[in-house]
C-alpha positions, 0 to 999 in steps of 0.5 A: 961788722968785724969778725971778732964782733960777730963771734962775740955776738954769737957767744953772747947769744949762745950763753943767753940761750943756754941760760934760758934752757937752765931757767926752763929746766928749773921751772919745769922741774919745779912745776912737775914736782908739784904733780902738775904733769900729763902722764905719758905725754911724749911731747912733754917727755921729749922736752923734759929729756932735752932740757935735762940733758942740756942743763944737768952737766953744768948744774952738776958742777954746782950741786957738788958744792952743797948749796942746799938750804932745806928743800931749796936748791941754790945751785941753779942761781949760782950757776946762772950768775957764774954763766952770766959773769963768765960769759961777759968776761969771755965776750969782752975778751973776744971783742974789746 
């Protein structure tokens, strides 16, 4: 396998993992906003802190656009679409 293909595969995997982290943050924050949370659980707090620290800087860019429709925040959807399309473009530029 050529080096460019390996780099493209790595970038694609990295984008996939980052997308999973964003989806996990959205789902967990939604579930916890409904009140389903074990209080003072260090493991759950550590996971929440990690997912928030990883996904919030990217999501903050899209939250500035005002993509709120009532109580529904559409910024994670737009962020995931942008990440997916941008990732495909970057991967195709690395290994055509």
